[in-house]
N, C-alpha and C positions, 0 to 999 in steps of 0.2 A: 383858410390859409392853405396854400399849396404845399405839397410834399416836395422835398428837394432831391434831385438826382445829379449825381456826378458822373460824367462820362470821361474815361481816361483812354486816350488813343493817340498815337504819334501821327496818325493820318489827319490833316486838318479837315478834309471833306467829310470823313466819317463822323467827326464830332458835330460838324454842322448839320449833317443829315439827321443824326439822332436828335439834336437839339430842335430842328425844325419839325419833326413828327411828335415831339413830346412837349414843347414849350407851352401848348395851350392848357395842359392840365398840370404840368410840374414846373417848378423853377429848376432850370438845368444849368449846371456849372461844367465848364469844359477845361479839361487839362491835356496838354500835348505831350506829357511824359509821366513816368511813374513817380519821379521826384516832385513834379509839380502838383500831382494828384495827392500825395501824401501831405504836402504843405497845405492844400486846400481842405483836406480832412481835418487837419489840426484847428483850422480857423473857422470852420462852418459846420453847422448842424446839417448833416446828410442823412437822408433816409435810406437811399440805395445807391450802390456803386455799379457802374457799367464798365468793365475792365477788359481791354484787349490783351491778348497773350503776346503776340510778336511785337515787341518794342525794343529800341536800342537802349543801351546803358543799364536800364533796369526793366526786365520783362515782367509780363502779368503775374507770373508764379512768384516772383520775388516781392512785388507789391502785395499780393494775396498774403504771403507769409508775415510781412510787416504789420498788416492791418489786423490779422487774427491773433498776433502776439501782443498787440497793444491792448491794455486793460480798458481804455476809454473807447476805442474804436471796434473791438472785436465783435460787437453785437450788430454791426452795420451789415445787412445782406449784400453779398457781392454776386453779381451775375456776370459771368465770362462771355464777351462778345468776340467771337473769333472765327477766322476762316479755317482754322486748324480742326479738322473733323475726326482725327484719328481717336479712337476710343481710349487709348492709354492717356492721351492729354486730358480728355474729359474726365476720366476716372481720377486721375491725379488731382485735378482741380477740385472735384467734388470731395475726395478724401482729405484734402488739406484745408477745408473750410469754405469753398464757394457754395452759394446757396443754389444755383442753378446755371445754365448756360443756353445761348442762342448762337445759331450759325449764321455767317455771312453767306450771301446777301441776306439782310435782315428782313423778316416778316414782322412788320411793326404792330400788327395785331397780337401776334405771338409775344413780342417784347412787352407790350403793354400789359397783357394778362400776367406775365411772370413778375413784372414790377409791382402790379396790384397784389398779387399773392404774397410776395416778399414783404410788403408794407403791412399786410394783414397779420403775417407770422410775427413781425417785429412787435406790432401793437399787442398781440395776444400774449406774447412772452413778457413784455413790459407790464401789462395788467396783472398777470399771474404772479410776477415776481414781487409785486407789492403785498401779496397775500400768502404765498406758498413757496416752498422750496422746490424749485422746478429746474434745477440745474440741467437736467437731461430733457426736458420738455421740447425744446426748440429742435434739438437733434432728432427726436422721435417723430416729431411732426413732419419734419423735412424728408426723413427716410421713408415715412408712410406715404408721401405724395409721390416720391420716386418709385417706390414699389408699384403704386397703382398706375403710374404712367408707363412704367416698363411693360405692364400687361397689354397696353393698347398697341394697335398696329402703328409703327412710326410713319411719320409724314412721307418719307421716301417710298415706302412699300404701299402706301395708300395712293400716292400719286402714280405709282407704276401700274397699279390694278385699275385705278379710276383716275386718269390723267386729267380729265375735265371735272374736277370736284373741288369742294372746299369743307372745311371743318371749323366751326366757331364753338370752342369749348371754354367757358368762363365759370369756374366754380365759385359758389358763394363764399365758401371758406377755403382753407388750404387744400383739403381733399374733397372729392365730389362724389355724390350719389348717382351721377349720370355717367354713363359710359357707351361707347360704340364698339362694333365688332366687325371684322371683314375677313373674307376667305374667298378663294377662287379655285377652280379646278378647270379641266380641259373644256368644259362646256357651259359653266355656271359661275356667276359671281353672287356672292352672298353678303349683304350688308344688314346690320341690325343696330338698333339704337334703343337704349333702356333708361328708365328713371326710377331709381330705387326710392322706397319710402324714406322720407327725410333728406337731410344733407350733412355735411360735415363728417365726422368720424363714423357715426352709426350708418349713415348712407354709403360711405366708402366701403365699409366691411360688407354690406349687402352687395354692393356692386362687384366686389372681388369674388364673392360667392357665386353671383349670376355668371360672371365672365368665366369661371373655371368650369362651371356646369355646362356652359354652352360649348366650350371647347371639348369637354368629354363627349357630348351628344353628337356633334357634327363631325369633329375630326377623328374620334376613334370608334365610330360606328358607321353603319350604312344609312342612317336616318338622315334624310335631306327634306323631308315634307315640313313646310313651315308650321302647319298646325300641330303635327305630331311632336315637333320640337317644343312648341309652347305648352302642350299638355304634359310633356315629360318634365319641363322646367317647373310648372306649377305644382306637380307632385313632390318633386325633389326638394324645392324650396320650402314647401309646407312640412315636409318630413325632417329636413335638417333643422329647421327653427323650432320644432316642437318634439324633439326626440327625448327631452329630459322630463322626468315626472315630478321633479321638485322646483319647477319654475312655472310662472303663468304662461298660457298659451300666447304665442307671438303672432300677430295678424299682419306683420310686415310683408311687403312683396315688391313687385315692380310693375310699372307700366312700360309698354315697349312695342316695337314693330320689328319683324324679320322679313326681309325680302330676298327672293332668289330670282335672278335674271338669267333666261336661257340665251346663250350667246347666239345660237343658230336661228331661233325662232323670234328673238326679241320680246319673249313673254315674260312678264313680271308676275311672279306669284308672291303674296304676302299674307301673313297673319298678323293681327294687331290686338293689343290689349290696351284699351283706352288712348290710343295715339292714331291720329289720321295719317293717310298717305296723300300728299300734295302733288299734283302734276301740272305743270304749266306748258302749254303748246301754242304754236303760232297757227291756230285754227279755232273756229267756233263750232266745228262739227262735234257731235256727241262722242264722248269717250266710252269704249265698251269695257265694262267691269263685269266679269262673270258672264260675259256675252249679252250684257243688258246695257241699253245706252244710258249715260249719265250726262245730264246737261251742265254746263259751266256754273260754278258757284258765283264767280264774277268774270267779267270780260271787259276788254277794251277794243279799240279799232284793230289791233294787231294780234293780241294774244287772249287765251282763255286760261283760267284757273280752275281745276277740278279738285274736289274735296271727296275723298273716298275714305268712309268710316269702317272700322272693323268691329271687333267684339267690345262691348262696353262693360269690361270687368277686368280686374288686375291679375297679374301672375301671382299665385301664392295661395293663401287660405281659402279665400272666397271662390277659387276656381280650381281647387284641386280635383273636384269631381265633375267638373263641367268640360265639355269638348270644344276646343276652339276651332274656327273654320278657316280654310285656306281660300283666298280670293285671287282672281287673276285679271291682269290688264295687259293689252297689247300695246307695247310702245311704238311711237313713231319717231323718225329722224328729229334730232334735236329737242326732243322733250327734256324738260328739266324736272327732276324728282327732288322733293324736299321732305326730310325727316326732321322732326323737332320735339324736344321735351317741352313740358308746360312752363318752364322757368322764364322763357322769354315773353310769353302772352301774359303771365302773372306779375311781370315787373311793373311795380308802381311808379308813376312819374307824370310828366306833362304838367301843364299850368294848374289843372284841377286835381292833381294827385290821384289818378285812376289807373287801372290795369291797362297795359298796352292793348290787350284783347286779341283774339284770333282775327276779327275783321280788319283791325289795323295792320296786323302781320301780313295778311293776304293782299292788302292794298300796297304794302311795301314791295312784296314780291312781285306783283304785277308791274310796278313802276320800274323795275330793274331789268326786264326781260331782254332789253337791247344791249345790256352791259356784258363784258366778259365775266366768266365765272369768278375770277379773282376780284374783279370790281364789284361784283354782287356781294362777296364776302365783306369787302370794306363798308359798302353802303349799309348793309344790314347791321353790322357792328357799331358803326358810327351813328346810325339812327337810333339804336337802343340806348347807346350812352348818352345821346342828346335828350332822349325821353326821360331817362332816369335822372338827369340833372345831378344834384347832390344827395339824392335819396339813397338809402341802404339798398344793396342788391337783395331781391326777395328771395331767390332760389338760385340753384344751379341752372346754367344755361347751356344747352347743347343743340347745335343746328348743323346739319349735313345737307349739302347741295350737290347734285349729280347731274351733269349734262349728258344725255344719252346719245351715244354715236352708234348708228347701225353698223353691224358687222358686215364686212364685204365677203360675200360668198363666192 
């Protein structure tokens, strides 16, 4: 049975556009005004409301107030869909009961993710209410996600630094154990991706620790060597998780990859803990990694995919006394670099209920090289969703794609 979505927007085209993108997975109801939306809510079982702010007669804030004040309706998650991007409006909506918000023009992958998360939160709260007194559980969980999301580089900053890039970030639960990191200075761009042990609340706690440590190392010191950054992270995480004498030793940690791109030389340096670096380019000539040729892992008539492995150990207890290595790759014009956590390749699905696998992912990447970076994002996301079918999501999913453009000297 499909979940039900109600979109409330006075713009006919906006409602139809939302309905078009969501109708395959959800039953979508449309309301052209706040009054009509409230009437539909009283007569239908709705799982999530998509609510515009700027509407005549009754604006989105007024609808939000009425829904959250209604004993029957107040637990329905409301996602504000608006062109109003001023932080005061966003802050007001969140403080007055909105679950989340998306900006117009709508990124429908982002909207789909937020709807899925809202449905998960609602289900978890409903399940717990049958057994526990959890009057503050929903608010705490939503606030935890907002805190985690506030740490990540926002989409505008990410697109400013890396205009030809995409992010697919799909938590298994409300909060995620996967995270990405980005920074730039006058001659370098730094990108990192990490997968913490576990998922949900425990993974999120570890991801926040890793993010803060990474900021401390890179932004507040002169350390910029990828290998030294990983060595420091391993020691700090191991020390932080095992500083108490009255608890068992914790062996949690993170897999991840940290990349530094020199803008003047187009040299990519990276250090990896159990995560590969993938480069696709329009050539079958060997790629040079650490000045040694690497042959394509797979190739077609027009493109080649290169798989470059790093160290086969995690950041944390097992690597606290081991030195990570820095590797280097010379990028060419229009190379596309992919970083991903193992949630996407470990997703069960298909007709035989098997893992997607790295091989299948690489074949997907090869098939989309003639598409724009935004079209690549949509294709990867939709392909994984089709593969998953109705199966439970196995793990957090995080994928970064970056189209490299040569700097003009």
